[in-house]
MOPAC internal coordinates of N, CA, C and O (Angstrom, degrees):
PM7 1SCF
backbone

  N    0.0000 0     0.00 0     0.00 0    0    0    0
  C    1.4281 1     0.00 0     0.00 0    1    0    0
  C    1.3497 1   116.69 1     0.00 0    2    1    0
  O    1.2310 1   121.95 1   132.55 1    3    2    1
  N    1.2843 1   113.87 1   -47.45 1    3    2    1
  C    1.5445 1   115.13 1   177.79 1    5    3    2
  C    1.4385 1   114.28 1   -65.47 1    6    5    3
  O    1.2310 1   119.80 1   141.53 1    7    6    5
  N    1.2880 1   117.99 1   -38.47 1    7    6    5
  C    1.5582 1   117.13 1   175.50 1    9    7    6
  C    1.5262 1   109.99 1   -63.36 1   10    9    7
  O    1.2310 1   120.90 1   137.97 1   11   10    9
  N    1.2215 1   115.88 1   -42.03 1   11   10    9
  C    1.5905 1   117.29 1  -177.57 1   13   11   10
  C    1.4491 1   106.74 1   -61.71 1   14   13   11
  O    1.2310 1   117.43 1   133.89 1   15   14   13
  N    1.3746 1   122.50 1   -46.11 1   15   14   13
  C    1.3906 1   129.53 1   177.47 1   17   15   14
  C    1.6220 1   108.60 1   -54.61 1   18   17   15
  O    1.2310 1   121.78 1   128.54 1   19   18   17
  N    1.2498 1   114.20 1   -51.46 1   19   18   17
  C    1.4487 1   119.66 1  -176.85 1   21   19   18
  C    1.4441 1   111.94 1   -62.99 1   22   21   19
  O    1.2310 1   120.66 1   137.39 1   23   22   21
  N    1.3185 1   116.34 1   -42.61 1   23   22   21
  C    1.5417 1   119.96 1  -178.50 1   25   23   22
  C    1.5783 1   104.06 1   -71.82 1   26   25   23
  O    1.2310 1   115.72 1   152.19 1   27   26   25
  N    1.2627 1   125.72 1   -27.81 1   27   26   25
  C    1.5035 1   120.23 1   179.93 1   29   27   26
  C    1.5475 1   105.28 1   -78.89 1   30   29   27
  O    1.2310 1   118.51 1   148.22 1   31   30   29
  N    1.2600 1   120.44 1   -31.78 1   31   30   29
  C    1.4137 1   122.70 1   179.17 1   33   31   30
  C    1.4693 1   111.85 1   -67.08 1   34   33   31
  O    1.2310 1   123.09 1   132.27 1   35   34   33
  N    1.4002 1   111.68 1   -47.73 1   35   34   33
  C    1.5734 1   118.73 1   174.00 1   37   35   34
  C    1.4728 1   116.16 1   -54.51 1   38   37   35
  O    1.2310 1   123.65 1   137.56 1   39   38   37
  N    1.3997 1   110.60 1   -42.44 1   39   38   37
  C    1.5854 1   114.27 1   178.95 1   41   39   38
  C    1.3942 1   109.96 1   -67.94 1   42   41   39
  O    1.2310 1   115.82 1   142.78 1   43   42   41
  N    1.3434 1   125.53 1   -37.22 1   43   42   41
  C    1.3301 1   126.70 1  -176.67 1   45   43   42
  C    1.5339 1   111.42 1   -71.03 1   46   45   43
  O    1.2310 1   120.87 1   140.73 1   47   46   45
  N    1.2974 1   115.95 1   -39.27 1   47   46   45
  C    1.5724 1   121.75 1   177.92 1   49   47   46
  C    1.5782 1   108.02 1   -66.77 1   50   49   47
  O    1.2310 1   121.88 1   137.98 1   51   50   49
  N    1.2510 1   114.00 1   -42.02 1   51   50   49
  C    1.5817 1   115.53 1  -179.38 1   53   51   50
  C    1.4232 1   112.11 1   -73.50 1   54   53   51
  O    1.2310 1   117.30 1   156.99 1   55   54   53
  N    1.2931 1   122.74 1   -23.01 1   55   54   53
  C    1.4750 1   123.99 1  -179.20 1   57   55   54
  C    1.4603 1   112.46 1   -91.23 1   58   57   55
  O    1.2310 1   119.07 1   160.03 1   59   58   57
  N    1.2968 1   119.37 1   -19.97 1   59   58   57
  C    1.5046 1   121.75 1  -179.28 1   61   59   58
  C    1.5429 1   110.17 1   -66.66 1   62   61   59
  O    1.2310 1   116.25 1   122.31 1   63   62   61
  N    1.2669 1   124.74 1   -57.69 1   63   62   61
  C    1.5088 1   121.83 1   175.17 1   65   63   62
  C    1.5457 1   115.85 1   -43.68 1   66   65   63
  O    1.2310 1   121.03 1   139.02 1   67   66   65
  N    1.3933 1   115.64 1   -40.98 1   67   66   65
  C    1.4546 1   119.10 1  -175.61 1   69   67   66
  C    1.5657 1   111.32 1   -69.59 1   70   69   67
  O    1.2310 1   121.25 1   142.62 1   71   70   69
  N    1.3836 1   115.22 1   -37.38 1   71   70   69
  C    1.4191 1   121.40 1   176.31 1   73   71   70
  C    1.5064 1   107.34 1   -68.16 1   74   73   71
  O    1.2310 1   119.93 1   136.08 1   75   74   73
  N    1.2463 1   117.73 1   -43.92 1   75   74   73
  C    1.6127 1   116.91 1  -174.72 1   77   75   74
  C    1.4923 1   107.42 1   -76.99 1   78   77   75
  O    1.2310 1   117.18 1   158.78 1   79   78   77
  N    1.2841 1   122.97 1   -21.22 1   79   78   77
  C    1.5399 1   122.26 1   179.77 1   81   79   78
  C    1.5697 1   107.21 1   -76.09 1   82   81   79
  O    1.2310 1   116.18 1   158.38 1   83   82   81
  N    1.2480 1   124.87 1   -21.62 1   83   82   81
  C    1.4817 1   124.65 1  -178.71 1   85   83   82
  C    1.4452 1   113.01 1   -75.66 1   86   85   83
  O    1.2310 1   119.54 1   158.14 1   87   86   85
  N    1.3787 1   118.49 1   -21.86 1   87   86   85
  C    1.4065 1   123.34 1   177.73 1   89   87   86
  C    1.5460 1   108.44 1   -91.47 1   90   89   87
  O    1.2310 1   118.43 1   -78.73 1   91   90   89
  N    1.2538 1   120.60 1   101.27 1   91   90   89
  C    1.4853 1   126.76 1  -176.10 1   93   91   90
  C    1.5136 1   115.01 1   -92.90 1   94   93   91
  O    1.2310 1   120.38 1   168.62 1   95   94   93
  N    1.3043 1   116.88 1   -11.38 1   95   94   93
  C    1.4408 1   120.32 1  -175.25 1   97   95   94
  C    1.5602 1   111.02 1   -79.49 1   98   97   95
  O    1.2310 1   120.05 1   -46.41 1   99   98   97
  N    1.2795 1   117.51 1   133.59 1   99   98   97
  C    1.4901 1   117.14 1   177.25 1  101   99   98
  C    1.4946 1   112.77 1   -67.23 1  102  101   99
  O    1.2310 1   121.05 1   -29.21 1  103  102  101
  N    1.3440 1   115.59 1   150.79 1  103  102  101
  C    1.4880 1   115.71 1   172.52 1  105  103  102
  C    1.5114 1   115.56 1   -59.55 1  106  105  103
  O    1.2310 1   120.76 1   -35.41 1  107  106  105
  N    1.3075 1   116.15 1   144.59 1  107  106  105
  C    1.3903 1   116.75 1   176.17 1  109  107  106
  C    1.5849 1   111.18 1  -144.23 1  110  109  107
  O    1.2310 1   119.69 1   -14.68 1  111  110  109
  N    1.2154 1   118.20 1   165.32 1  111  110  109
  C    1.4768 1   125.15 1   179.99 1  113  111  110
  C    1.4920 1   109.17 1  -150.18 1  114  113  111
  O    1.2310 1   121.19 1   -43.61 1  115  114  113
  N    1.4074 1   115.33 1   136.39 1  115  114  113
  C    1.4712 1   118.17 1   176.94 1  117  115  114
  C    1.4818 1   110.44 1   -98.77 1  118  117  115
  O    1.2310 1   121.72 1   -46.07 1  119  118  117
  N    1.3723 1   114.32 1   133.93 1  119  118  117
  C    1.4369 1   123.98 1   174.48 1  121  119  118
  C    1.5078 1   111.44 1  -109.01 1  122  121  119
  O    1.2310 1   118.63 1   -69.30 1  123  122  121
  N    1.3172 1   120.23 1   110.70 1  123  122  121
  C    1.4502 1   122.25 1  -175.87 1  125  123  122
  C    1.5796 1   107.86 1   -94.59 1  126  125  123
  O    1.2310 1   122.57 1   -48.82 1  127  126  125
  N    1.2899 1   112.69 1   131.18 1  127  126  125
  C    1.5685 1   122.61 1  -175.77 1  129  127  126
  C    1.5268 1   109.20 1  -125.21 1  130  129  127
  O    1.2310 1   122.81 1   -52.66 1  131  130  129
  N    1.3932 1   112.23 1   127.34 1  131  130  129
  C    1.4253 1   116.18 1   167.23 1  133  131  130
  C    1.4542 1   110.77 1   -86.64 1  134  133  131
  O    1.2310 1   121.83 1   -42.51 1  135  134  133
  N    1.3445 1   114.11 1   137.49 1  135  134  133
  C    1.4899 1   116.15 1  -175.94 1  137  135  134
  C    1.4968 1   113.16 1   -59.41 1  138  137  135
  O    1.2310 1   118.54 1   152.07 1  139  138  137
  N    1.3948 1   120.39 1   -27.93 1  139  138  137
  C    1.3738 1   119.62 1   176.90 1  141  139  138
  C    1.5814 1   115.44 1   -57.46 1  142  141  139
  O    1.2310 1   122.17 1   154.13 1  143  142  141
  N    1.4118 1   113.45 1   -25.87 1  143  142  141
  C    1.4618 1   117.98 1  -178.24 1  145  143  142
  C    1.4424 1   111.23 1   -69.29 1  146  145  143
  O    1.2310 1   119.79 1   165.87 1  147  146  145
  N    1.3048 1   118.00 1   -14.13 1  147  146  145
  C    1.5616 1   122.24 1  -176.48 1  149  147  146
  C    1.4323 1   110.90 1   -95.65 1  150  149  147
  O    1.2310 1   118.93 1  -177.31 1  151  150  149
  N    1.3482 1   119.65 1     2.69 1  151  150  149
  C    1.4115 1   122.25 1  -177.72 1  153  151  150
  C    1.6140 1   112.44 1   -84.59 1  154  153  151
  O    1.2310 1   121.92 1   161.10 1  155  154  153
  N    1.2164 1   113.93 1   -18.90 1  155  154  153
  C    1.6119 1   115.45 1   177.43 1  157  155  154
  C    1.4561 1   107.12 1  -121.60 1  158  157  155
  O    1.2310 1   122.83 1   -18.94 1  159  158  157
  N    1.3593 1   112.19 1   161.06 1  159  158  157
  C    1.4484 1   120.58 1   178.11 1  161  159  158
  C    1.5779 1   109.33 1   -65.82 1  162  161  159
  O    1.2310 1   119.32 1   142.62 1  163  162  161
  N    1.3036 1   118.89 1   -37.38 1  163  162  161
  C    1.5427 1   120.12 1  -177.94 1  165  163  162
  C    1.5377 1   102.33 1   -68.32 1  166  165  163
  O    1.2310 1   117.47 1   139.94 1  167  166  165
  N    1.2361 1   122.43 1   -40.06 1  167  166  165
  C    1.4996 1   124.12 1  -175.14 1  169  167  166
  C    1.5752 1   109.39 1   -66.32 1  170  169  167
  O    1.2310 1   122.63 1   138.56 1  171  170  169
  N    1.3068 1   112.56 1   -41.44 1  171  170  169
  C    1.4592 1   114.37 1   177.87 1  173  171  170
  C    1.5272 1   113.04 1   -68.03 1  174  173  171
  O    1.2310 1   120.63 1   141.97 1  175  174  173
  N    1.2554 1   116.39 1   -38.03 1  175  174  173
  C    1.4492 1   123.04 1   175.67 1  177  175  174
  C    1.5473 1   110.42 1   -57.79 1  178  177  175
  O    1.2310 1   121.10 1   131.68 1  179  178  177
  N    1.3660 1   115.51 1   -48.32 1  179  178  177
  C    1.4666 1   121.52 1   176.86 1  181  179  178
  C    1.4598 1   114.26 1   -58.24 1  182  181  179
  O    1.2310 1   121.59 1   135.45 1  183  182  181
  N    1.4460 1   114.57 1   -44.55 1  183  182  181
  C    1.4411 1   112.56 1   178.34 1  185  183  182
  C    1.4723 1   116.89 1   -66.11 1  186  185  183
  O    1.2310 1   120.68 1   145.52 1  187  186  185
  N    1.4413 1   116.30 1   -34.48 1  187  186  185
  C    1.4165 1   120.06 1   177.97 1  189  187  186
  C    1.5800 1   109.09 1   -64.73 1  190  189  187
  O    1.2310 1   120.16 1   138.03 1  191  190  189
  N    1.4033 1   117.31 1   -41.97 1  191  190  189
  C    1.3896 1   119.23 1   175.23 1  193  191  190
  C    1.4852 1   116.07 1   -58.49 1  194  193  191
  O    1.2310 1   119.02 1   141.66 1  195  194  193
  N    1.3587 1   119.47 1   -38.34 1  195  194  193
  C    1.3483 1   122.23 1   179.16 1  197  195  194
  C    1.5603 1   113.28 1   -67.62 1  198  197  195
  O    1.2310 1   123.54 1   142.83 1  199  198  197
  N    1.3334 1   110.81 1   -37.17 1  199  198  197
  C    1.5422 1   115.04 1   172.31 1  201  199  198
  C    1.5413 1   108.67 1   -66.34 1  202  201  199
  O    1.2310 1   117.01 1   139.33 1  203  202  201
  N    1.2767 1   123.29 1   -40.67 1  203  202  201
  C    1.4150 1   121.57 1   176.51 1  205  203  202
  C    1.5803 1   113.87 1   -55.57 1  206  205  203
  O    1.2310 1   123.85 1   129.62 1  207  206  205
  N    1.3280 1   110.22 1   -50.38 1  207  206  205
  C    1.3822 1   116.84 1  -177.68 1  209  207  206
  C    1.5478 1   113.76 1   -61.92 1  210  209  207
  O    1.2310 1   121.22 1   141.77 1  211  210  209
  N    1.3014 1   115.27 1   -38.23 1  211  210  209
  C    1.5380 1   120.73 1   171.97 1  213  211  210
  C    1.5229 1   107.56 1   -65.13 1  214  213  211
  O    1.2310 1   116.38 1   135.18 1  215  214  213
  N    1.1707 1   124.49 1   -44.82 1  215  214  213
  C    1.4715 1   126.51 1   176.52 1  217  215  214
  C    1.5310 1   109.93 1   -56.56 1  218  217  215
  O    1.2310 1   119.80 1   128.75 1  219  218  217
  N    1.3023 1   118.00 1   -51.25 1  219  218  217
  C    1.4064 1   120.99 1  -179.55 1  221  219  218
  C    1.6435 1   111.34 1   -59.45 1  222  221  219
  O    1.2310 1   120.59 1   141.52 1  223  222  221
  N    1.3145 1   116.48 1   -38.48 1  223  222  221
  C    1.4229 1   118.16 1   177.82 1  225  223  222
  C    1.4342 1   116.15 1   -67.90 1  226  225  223
  O    1.2310 1   120.25 1   138.06 1  227  226  225
  N    1.2749 1   117.13 1   -41.94 1  227  226  225
  C    1.5212 1   122.28 1  -176.14 1  229  227  226
  C    1.5127 1   109.32 1   -68.35 1  230  229  227
  O    1.2310 1   121.69 1   154.00 1  231  230  229
  N    1.4426 1   114.38 1   -26.00 1  231  230  229
  C    1.4422 1   118.86 1  -168.64 1  233  231  230
  C    1.4849 1   115.07 1  -101.93 1  234  233  231
  O    1.2310 1   121.26 1  -170.38 1  235  234  233
  N    1.3310 1   115.19 1     9.62 1  235  234  233
  C    1.5063 1   118.44 1   179.41 1  237  235  234
  C    1.5497 1   106.45 1   -68.24 1  238  237  235
  O    1.2310 1   121.75 1   -43.47 1  239  238  237
  N    1.3126 1   114.25 1   136.53 1  239  238  237
  C    1.4436 1   121.52 1   179.56 1  241  239  238
  C    1.5139 1   107.61 1  -101.87 1  242  241  239
  O    1.2310 1   120.93 1   -86.78 1  243  242  241
  N    1.2546 1   115.83 1    93.22 1  243  242  241
  C    1.4909 1   122.50 1  -176.03 1  245  243  242
  C    1.5384 1   105.70 1   -67.13 1  246  245  243
  O    1.2310 1   121.73 1   -48.03 1  247  246  245
  N    1.3454 1   114.29 1   131.97 1  247  246  245
  C    1.4023 1   118.46 1   173.02 1  249  247  246
  C    1.5428 1   114.39 1    85.82 1  250  249  247
  O    1.2310 1   119.31 1   163.23 1  251  250  249
  N    1.3147 1   118.92 1   -16.77 1  251  250  249
  C    1.5017 1   123.68 1  -175.90 1  253  251  250
  C    1.5406 1   108.20 1   -97.42 1  254  253  251
  O    1.2310 1   119.81 1   -39.17 1  255  254  253
  N    1.2602 1   117.97 1   140.83 1  255  254  253
  C    1.5248 1   124.00 1   174.87 1  257  255  254
  C    1.5192 1   109.41 1  -138.45 1  258  257  255
  O    1.2310 1   124.02 1   -15.87 1  259  258  257
  N    1.2679 1   109.89 1   164.13 1  259  258  257
  C    1.5577 1   115.88 1   174.16 1  261  259  258
  C    1.4541 1   110.41 1   102.60 1  262  261  259
  O    1.2310 1   120.63 1     8.51 1  263  262  261
  N    1.3385 1   116.40 1  -171.49 1  263  262  261
  C    1.3826 1   124.12 1  -173.86 1  265  263  262
  C    1.5568 1   109.12 1   -74.69 1  266  265  263
  O    1.2310 1   116.96 1   142.63 1  267  266  265
  N    1.1677 1   123.38 1   -37.37 1  267  266  265
  C    1.4890 1   133.78 1  -178.61 1  269  267  266
  C    1.5072 1   103.63 1   -57.58 1  270  269  267
  O    1.2310 1   121.83 1   120.53 1  271  270  269
  N    1.3634 1   114.10 1   -59.47 1  271  270  269
  C    1.5173 1   121.13 1   179.88 1  273  271  270
  C    1.5091 1   110.36 1   -55.90 1  274  273  271
  O    1.2310 1   119.75 1   138.52 1  275  274  273
  N    1.1998 1   118.09 1   -41.48 1  275  274  273
  C    1.5223 1   124.03 1   179.98 1  277  275  274
  C    1.5447 1   108.58 1   -61.51 1  278  277  275
  O    1.2310 1   121.58 1   130.37 1  279  278  277
  N    1.3611 1   114.58 1   -49.63 1  279  278  277
  C    1.4817 1   118.66 1  -178.48 1  281  279  278
  C    1.5382 1   110.55 1   -63.01 1  282  281  279
  O    1.2310 1   119.49 1   139.42 1  283  282  281
  N    1.3076 1   118.59 1   -40.58 1  283  282  281
  C    1.4495 1   122.08 1   169.81 1  285  283  282
  C    1.4384 1   114.61 1   -56.41 1  286  285  283
  O    1.2310 1   121.19 1   127.84 1  287  286  285
  N    1.3028 1   115.33 1   -52.16 1  287  286  285
  C    1.5335 1   117.67 1   179.07 1  289  287  286
  C    1.5143 1   112.49 1   -60.13 1  290  289  287
  O    1.2310 1   119.58 1   137.97 1  291  290  289
  N    1.3399 1   118.41 1   -42.03 1  291  290  289
  C    1.4870 1   116.61 1   179.76 1  293  291  290
  C    1.5411 1   114.35 1   -68.18 1  294  293  291
  O    1.2310 1   119.94 1   146.23 1  295  294  293
  N    1.2811 1   117.73 1   -33.77 1  295  294  293
  C    1.4820 1   127.66 1   174.75 1  297  295  294
  C    1.5389 1   106.78 1   -57.90 1  298  297  295
  O    1.2310 1   122.70 1   127.28 1  299  298  297
  N    1.2952 1   112.44 1   -52.72 1  299  298  297
  C    1.4859 1   122.52 1  -173.93 1  301  299  298
  C    1.5332 1   107.91 1   -60.31 1  302  301  299
  O    1.2310 1   121.60 1   129.47 1  303  302  301
  N    1.4160 1   114.54 1   -50.53 1  303  302  301
  C    1.4010 1   123.72 1   179.47 1  305  303  302
  C    1.5181 1   113.24 1   -54.87 1  306  305  303
  O    1.2310 1   119.73 1   132.22 1  307  306  305
  N    1.3726 1   118.11 1   -47.78 1  307  306  305
  C    1.3790 1   125.40 1  -172.29 1  309  307  306
  C    1.5847 1   105.02 1   -64.35 1  310  309  307
  O    1.2310 1   120.74 1   135.37 1  311  310  309
  N    1.3267 1   116.20 1   -44.63 1  311  310  309
  C    1.4599 1   121.85 1  -178.55 1  313  311  310
  C    1.5455 1   113.35 1   -67.19 1  314  313  311
  O    1.2310 1   122.17 1   134.98 1  315  314  313
  N    1.3224 1   113.46 1   -45.02 1  315  314  313
  C    1.5651 1   120.54 1   177.47 1  317  315  314
  C    1.4536 1   112.86 1   -61.76 1  318  317  315
  O    1.2310 1   120.98 1   134.54 1  319  318  317
  N    1.4113 1   115.73 1   -45.46 1  319  318  317
  C    1.4325 1   118.44 1  -177.23 1  321  319  318
  C    1.5514 1   111.08 1   -69.79 1  322  321  319
  O    1.2310 1   119.78 1   133.45 1  323  322  321
  N    1.2976 1   118.02 1   -46.55 1  323  322  321
  C    1.4351 1   123.87 1   175.73 1  325  323  322
  C    1.4420 1   111.59 1   -52.05 1  326  325  323
  O    1.2310 1   121.43 1   134.06 1  327  326  325
  N    1.4139 1   114.87 1   -45.94 1  327  326  325
  C    1.5179 1   117.32 1  -177.93 1  329  327  326
  C    1.4790 1   111.64 1   -68.76 1  330  329  327
  O    1.2310 1   119.97 1   140.03 1  331  330  329
  N    1.2990 1   117.67 1   -39.97 1  331  330  329
  C    1.5367 1   124.13 1   175.68 1  333  331  330
  C    1.5072 1   110.18 1   -55.37 1  334  333  331
  O    1.2310 1   120.37 1   127.00 1  335  334  333
  N    1.4574 1   116.89 1   -53.00 1  335  334  333
  C    1.3789 1   116.23 1  -176.02 1  337  335  334
  C    1.5599 1   113.09 1   -68.42 1  338  337  335
  O    1.2310 1   122.29 1   152.89 1  339  338  337
  N    1.3578 1   113.22 1   -27.11 1  339  338  337
  C    1.6035 1   116.82 1   176.10 1  341  339  338
  C    1.4484 1   107.19 1   -68.30 1  342  341  339
  O    1.2310 1   117.55 1   138.79 1  343  342  341
  N    1.3795 1   122.27 1   -41.21 1  343  342  341
  C    1.4656 1   123.75 1   177.73 1  345  343  342
  C    1.4688 1   113.44 1   -59.34 1  346  345  343
  O    1.2310 1   122.20 1   136.34 1  347  346  345
  N    1.4229 1   113.39 1   -43.66 1  347  346  345
  C    1.4359 1   121.80 1   176.58 1  349  347  346
  C    1.5136 1   110.09 1   -57.07 1  350  349  347
  O    1.2310 1   119.41 1   130.96 1  351  350  349
  N    1.3306 1   118.73 1   -49.04 1  351  350  349
  C    1.3951 1   124.32 1  -173.28 1  353  351  350
  C    1.5337 1   110.94 1   -63.78 1  354  353  351
  O    1.2310 1   121.81 1   135.36 1  355  354  353
  N    1.4211 1   114.15 1   -44.64 1  355  354  353
  C    1.3945 1   116.95 1  -179.97 1  357  355  354
  C    1.4849 1   113.57 1   -65.40 1  358  357  355
  O    1.2310 1   120.84 1   137.41 1  359  358  357
  N    1.4130 1   116.01 1   -42.59 1  359  358  357
  C    1.4584 1   117.73 1  -176.16 1  361  359  358
  C    1.5682 1   110.52 1   -70.77 1  362  361  359
  O    1.2310 1   122.46 1   145.81 1  363  362  361
  N    1.3558 1   112.89 1   -34.19 1  363  362  361
  C    1.4824 1   117.52 1   174.75 1  365  363  362
  C    1.5446 1   117.13 1   -58.97 1  366  365  363
  O    1.2310 1   122.79 1   141.46 1  367  366  365
  N    1.3978 1   112.27 1   -38.54 1  367  366  365
  C    1.4850 1   120.91 1   173.10 1  369  367  366
  C    1.3864 1   116.55 1   -70.13 1  370  369  367
  O    1.2310 1   120.84 1   146.93 1  371  370  369
  N    1.4123 1   116.00 1   -33.07 1  371  370  369
  C    1.4751 1   121.23 1  -173.17 1  373  371  370
  C    1.5262 1   111.36 1  -100.35 1  374  373  371
  O    1.2310 1   118.89 1   166.73 1  375  374  373
  N    1.1518 1   119.73 1   -13.27 1  375  374  373
  C    1.5552 1   119.39 1  -168.59 1  377  375  374
  C    1.4301 1   113.27 1   -73.66 1  378  377  375
  O    1.2310 1   122.00 1   -30.78 1  379  378  377
  N    1.3671 1   113.77 1   149.22 1  379  378  377
  C    1.4922 1   121.30 1   170.91 1  381  379  378
  C    1.4846 1   107.76 1  -120.24 1  382  381  379
  O    1.2310 1   121.53 1   173.97 1  383  382  381
  N    1.3589 1   114.68 1    -6.03 1  383  382  381
  C    1.4515 1   119.47 1   175.54 1  385  383  382
  C    1.5106 1   110.73 1   -95.28 1  386  385  383
  O    1.2310 1   122.20 1    -4.25 1  387  386  385
  N    1.2813 1   113.40 1   175.75 1  387  386  385
  C    1.5855 1   116.60 1  -174.05 1  389  387  386
  C    1.5721 1   106.48 1  -101.38 1  390  389  387
  O    1.2310 1   117.09 1   172.74 1  391  390  389
  N    1.2882 1   123.13 1    -7.26 1  391  390  389
  C    1.4010 1   121.83 1  -177.04 1  393  391  390
  C    1.5483 1   109.53 1  -133.62 1  394  393  391
  O    1.2310 1   121.58 1   -44.65 1  395  394  393
  N    1.3444 1   114.58 1   135.35 1  395  394  393
  C    1.4900 1   119.13 1   174.08 1  397  395  394
  C    1.5140 1   108.82 1  -125.02 1  398  397  395
  O    1.2310 1   120.03 1   -14.53 1  399  398  397
  N    1.3136 1   117.55 1   165.47 1  399  398  397
  C    1.4001 1   127.59 1   170.92 1  401  399  398
  C    1.5105 1   115.98 1  -125.42 1  402  401  399
  O    1.2310 1   122.27 1   -48.20 1  403  402  401
  N    1.2959 1   113.27 1   131.80 1  403  402  401
  C    1.4122 1   119.93 1  -173.36 1  405  403  402
  C    1.6176 1   105.16 1  -110.34 1  406  405  403
  O    1.2310 1   120.44 1   -52.84 1  407  406  405
  N    1.3181 1   116.77 1   127.16 1  407  406  405
  C    1.5006 1   118.55 1  -178.87 1  409  407  406
  C    1.5439 1   100.65 1  -101.39 1  410  409  407
  O    1.2310 1   125.08 1   -55.16 1  411  410  409
  N    1.5265 1   107.84 1   124.84 1  411  410  409
  C    1.4620 1   118.79 1   177.66 1  413  411  410
  C    1.5680 1    99.35 1  -102.10 1  414  413  411
  O    1.2310 1   119.56 1   -51.62 1  415  414  413
  N    1.4270 1   118.44 1   128.38 1  415  414  413
  C    1.3805 1   119.63 1   177.66 1  417  415  414
  C    1.4706 1   105.03 1  -136.88 1  418  417  415
  O    1.2310 1   121.66 1   -28.15 1  419  418  417
  N    1.4773 1   114.43 1   151.85 1  419  418  417
  C    1.4235 1   120.80 1   173.45 1  421  419  418
  C    1.5334 1   104.99 1   -80.41 1  422  421  419
  O    1.2310 1   120.01 1   -33.35 1  423  422  421
  N    1.2609 1   117.58 1   146.65 1  423  422  421
  C    1.5010 1   120.54 1  -178.54 1  425  423  422
  C    1.5609 1   112.44 1   -96.81 1  426  425  423
  O    1.2310 1   120.10 1   180.00 1  427  426  425

């Protein structure tokens, strides 16, 4: 029984990296923003918080620990957050609609 369990565990561990390696697209998340939200300071703060949360989610380093992983996560977060805010600023300046969507993606 123990040998069967160990064999199954070994098979699942060796198969996991291959399955993960086939998906090459970085994680992403869409944050939808209504332009009315940007008319107040509280609304702008809420939108910024939602972009921060999305950047944190897409930049999680699953399975990595330690200082190197934290540096990677922070660099990813800075880039994703900055890109998301830039998208928002561009769309806010150019929009004729009342709703925009910002795509937050890990780089």
